[in-house]
C-alpha positions in Angstrom: 5.6 18.9 9.5 2.5 18.5 7.5 -0.2 21.1 8.0 -3.8 19.9 7.7 -7.2 20.5 9.3 -7.8 17.5 11.6 -11.6 17.9 11.4 -11.7 18.5 7.6 -9.4 15.8 6.1 -11.5 13.6 3.9 -10.6 9.9 3.9 -12.3 7.8 1.2 -11.9 4.9 -1.3 -10.4 6.5 -4.4 -8.2 5.9 -7.4 -4.6 6.9 -6.6 -1.1 6.5 -8.1 1.8 5.5 -6.0 5.3 4.1 -7.0 4.2 3.8 -10.6 1.0 1.8 -9.8 -2.6 3.1 -10.3 -5.1 1.4 -8.0 -8.1 2.0 -5.7 -7.3 2.5 -2.0 -9.0 3.9 1.1 -6.9 7.0 1.9 -6.7 10.7 2.5 -7.5 13.4 -0.1 -4.6 15.4 1.3 -1.6 14.2 -0.7 0.9 14.7 2.1 -1.1 12.6 4.5 -1.7 10.0 1.8 2.1 9.7 1.2 2.8 9.3 4.9 0.1 6.6 5.2 1.3 4.7 2.1 4.9 4.9 3.1 4.1 3.5 6.6 2.0 0.7 5.2 4.6 -0.1 2.5 7.5 -0.3 5.1 5.4 -2.6 7.3 4.6 -4.9 4.4 8.2 -5.1 3.3 9.4 -5.9 6.8 6.7 -8.6 7.1 7.8 -10.1 3.8 11.4 -10.0 4.9 10.7 -12.1 7.9 10.1 -15.1 5.6 13.9 -15.0 4.8 13.2 -15.8 1.2 16.9 -15.3 0.3 18.0 -17.9 2.9 15.1 -20.3 2.7 13.4 -21.8 -0.3 9.9 -20.3 0.3 7.3 -18.0 -1.1 5.8 -15.1 0.8 2.2 -14.5 -0.1 1.0 -10.9 0.6 -2.7 -10.1 0.6 -2.9 -6.4 0.4 -4.6 -3.5 -1.4 -1.2 -1.8 -1.7 1.0 -3.2 -4.5 4.7 -3.6 -3.7 7.4 -3.0 -6.3 9.4 -6.0 -4.9 6.6 -8.4 -5.9 7.1 -10.6 -8.9 3.5 -11.4 -9.4 0.2 -9.5 -8.9 -3.3 -11.1 -8.8 -6.0 -8.5 -9.1 -9.4 -9.5 -7.8 -12.1 -7.2 -9.0 -15.4 -6.9 -7.1 -18.3 -8.6 -8.9 -21.6 -6.8 -9.1 
């Protein structure tokens, strides 16, 4: 298991690196908790994309997420304007 202090585990919007991507994400400071969180989100997104059956049907699956997926063939990054 992962040992952490439940009451002292900061969760904030921060720059992280995951699967070769560097991006901003709302996540834990604790790297073990962060990896668990990102793996769960990634697996849910991949399953959702798979439901489109893009290999069987001629279709495009659009994913709006702050977590980039390595299976994507295009990324559109929208930066916040001041």
